N, C-alpha and C positions, 0 to 999 in steps of 0.2 A: 444450424439449429433452427427449427421452426417454432414460432410462437403463435398460439391460437387463443383468442379470448372469446368466450360466449357470454352474452348478457341474458340473464333469466330473471324475470321479475319475481318468480316464486322462490328464488334462492334466499335462504336466511343467513347462511354463513359462506364466506369465500372458500372454495375448494380448489386446490392445485393438483393436477395429475401429470406425472412425468412418464412418458412412454419412450422406452429406450431398449436397445438390444443388449446392453451391458452397462454396469456401473463403472463410471470413469471418474477421474479427479474433478473434471468439469461438473459432472452431475453431483458429486459430493459437495463441491463448493456452492452450487446452486441451492441444494437442500439446506446447507448451513446458513446461507444468506437469507433464504425465505423463513427459516426458523428464528432468526434474530428478531427480537421485539423492537429494539431501537438502535439507532446509529451509535457505535461505540465512540465515546469521547475520551480525550486524554486530559489529565490534570497537569498543567504546566505552571511552574513557579518562577517568579522573578522576585528574588528577595523574599519578603514575607507575603507577597501577593500571589494568590492562586487565580489562574485563568483557565476556564474550560475551553479546550481546543477541539474544534471539529477536525476530523481526520482530513477532510478535503482542503483545509487551510494549510496543512503541513507540507513544506517543500521537501525537506529531508530531515533525517534523525541521525545523529552521530554521537560517538563517545569521545571524550577528551578528559585526561587526568582522572579516570575512574568514574566520571559522571556522564550521564546521558542527556543530550540536548535536542530539542525539536526547534526547527527554524521555520517561521512563517513570514509573510510579508510584513507583519506587525512587530516582529522581533524574535528574540531567541529565549526559549523557556527550558528550564531544567525539569526533567521527568524523573520520577522515582521508580521506574521500571527498568529492567535490563532489556537489551536488544532482543534476546530470544523470547521474552515475554511479549514485547511489542509485536514481533513477527506473528505471534498467535492471535493478537487482538486486532491488528490492522487488516484492512481489506486486501485480500491476496491478489485481487485484480489490479489494484492501483499501486500497491507498494511492493518493492522488490529489494532484496539485500544485494548490495554491490561489493561489499567487503566485510571483513570481520568487525569493522567499526562503523558501518554506515548502511542506512536504508533510505531509498529515494522514493518519492511519489512520481510514478510514471506520467501522471496527468500534469505535472509541473515541469516536465522536461521540455526544453526548447529544441535541442538537437543532440545527436550523438555523433562524435567524430571517431571514425574507425581507422584513421591514419596512423595512430600510435601503435608501434609494434608490440604485440602481446597484450595490449590493454585497450580500453575504450574510454575516451574522454566524454564526460557528460556536462552539458550546459543547461543549467536550470533557468527558469523564467525570471528569477530575480538577479541574474548575472553571475551567480556562483558557479564555479567550475570545479568538478570533482572527477575522480577516476574509478573505473571498475577494476578491481584487483584481478590479477591473472587467474586466481582460483575461481572467480565468479564469472569470468568471461563467457564460458560455455552456457551457464545458466541464463545470463541476460540475453544471449543470442537466441536461446530456446524460447524465452518469454516474448522476444520481439519477432520471432519467426524468421530469423536470418541465418 
């Protein structure tokens, strides 16, 4: 993808033009990202305390006992959204679902270990180890380009 920026002192409002031969998922994601007014934040609860979480702080999101939790370097927060709702809200470039019960932030992955037969071991920057379920292995390989 080529990016070109033109500076024009007479320009009163920013204008973005996309030139392409066809509409792809990448183009749709770009248009959606450009149309967003602000970064989507998440409301995380610790007891009676609410903390606004920036998506980029989140290492991974998982479900346990019917509840959804977001893990950051500062702690673990309960969310009041379901995983499928979070998939729609989260940045699709940074976040990927690795199982029916977990979404990870690719920017917080330290390394992937492909030695496990039929699955992938994921090491996050905070030391957490998790696994890509067999059902999602092909999806994660596609995202990673392997």
